[in-house]
C-alpha positions in Angstrom: -8.0 -4.3 10.3 -8.9 -7.3 8.1 -6.3 -10.1 8.3 -5.4 -10.1 4.6 -5.0 -6.3 4.6 -3.0 -6.5 7.8 -0.7 -9.2 6.4 -0.2 -7.1 3.2 0.5 -3.9 5.1 3.1 -5.7 7.4 4.8 -7.4 4.4 5.1 -4.1 2.5 6.2 -2.1 5.5 9.0 -4.5 6.3 10.0 -4.7 2.6 10.5 -1.0 2.7 12.5 -0.9 6.0 14.5 -4.1 5.6 15.8 -2.9 2.2 19.4 -1.6 1.9 19.1 1.4 2.0 15.6 1.6 3.5 12.8 2.9 1.3 10.3 5.5 2.5 7.5 4.1 0.5 3.7 3.8 0.5 3.3 1.7 3.6 5.5 4.1 5.6 3.6 7.1 4.4 0.3 5.4 5.2 1.5 4.5 8.7 2.7 8.1 9.3 -0.6 9.5 8.3 -2.5 7.0 10.5 -0.2 7.8 13.4 -1.0 11.5 13.1 -4.7 11.3 12.5 -6.0 7.9 13.8 -3.8 6.9 16.7 -6.0 3.9 17.7 -5.7 2.4 14.2 -2.0 3.2 14.2 -1.6 1.3 17.5 -3.2 -1.8 15.9 -0.8 -1.5 12.9 2.2 -1.1 15.2 1.1 -4.2 17.2 0.8 -6.1 13.9 4.4 -5.1 13.0 5.7 -6.2 16.4 3.9 -9.5 16.2 5.2 -10.3 12.7 8.7 -8.8 13.0 11.8 -10.9 12.8 13.8 -10.5 16.0 16.4 -8.3 14.3 13.7 -6.1 12.8 11.9 -5.1 16.1 14.3 -2.2 16.4 12.9 -0.7 13.1 9.4 -0.6 14.6 10.6 0.8 18.0 12.8 3.6 16.5 10.2 4.3 13.9 6.4 4.2 14.3 6.4 3.3 18.0 8.6 6.4 18.8 6.4 8.5 16.4 3.2 7.5 18.1 4.7 8.2 21.6 5.9 11.6 20.4 2.5 12.7 19.0 0.1 10.8 21.4 2.2 9.8 24.4 -0.3 11.0 27.0 -3.1 8.9 25.6 -1.1 5.8 24.8 1.6 5.5 27.5 -0.6 3.3 29.8 -1.1 0.8 27.0 2.6 0.8 26.3 3.5 0.2 29.9 1.0 -2.6 30.3 2.0 -4.4 27.2 5.7 -4.1 27.8 5.2 -5.6 31.2 3.6 -8.8 29.7 5.1 -9.1 26.2 8.9 -9.6 25.9 8.8 -8.9 22.1 7.1 -5.6 22.7 9.5 -4.7 25.5 12.4 -5.4 23.2 10.8 -3.1 20.6 10.3 -0.4 23.2 13.9 -0.6 24.1 14.8 0.7 20.6 12.8 3.9 21.2 15.0 7.0 21.8 12.7 10.0 22.2 14.7 12.0 24.7 14.5 15.1 22.6 11.0 14.4 21.1 8.9 13.2 24.0 7.3 15.2 26.8 9.6 14.7 29.8 7.0 12.8 31.8 6.4 10.4 28.8 10.2 9.9 28.4 10.6 9.1 32.0 7.8 6.5 32.0 9.3 4.9 28.8 12.7 4.7 30.4 11.3 3.2 33.6 9.4 0.4 31.8 12.4 -0.3 29.6 14.7 -0.6 32.5 12.3 -2.9 34.3 11.5 -5.2 31.4 14.4 -5.3 29.0 17.8 -6.8 29.1 20.4 -4.4 27.9 20.9 -4.1 24.1 24.5 -4.2 23.1 25.4 -2.4 20.0 
């Protein structure tokens, strides 16, 4: 994705999700469509969100698009998730916000939980 388009997308997505209450707007709809039909492009957008998120906003990405892509494409993306979480503390924190127990295939859920337990400090709510 071109850097200006990437920055605009990230800015718009966070404007929607950091609002009170959150807004399901154009950027969210676009990302949901891309997750469903173009998972490799969605992965790049999710990584852009993780890279540019404020610390307190990483959970929005984890509980939203990261969980969605793991639900729909877990078998093809889980190795990337595991590798990145092992080397990137921001991504590991984002991954810790994923729930997925009722949405993921059991093997995907188990792998996500393993990597979260191995890489993330506990999140206290």
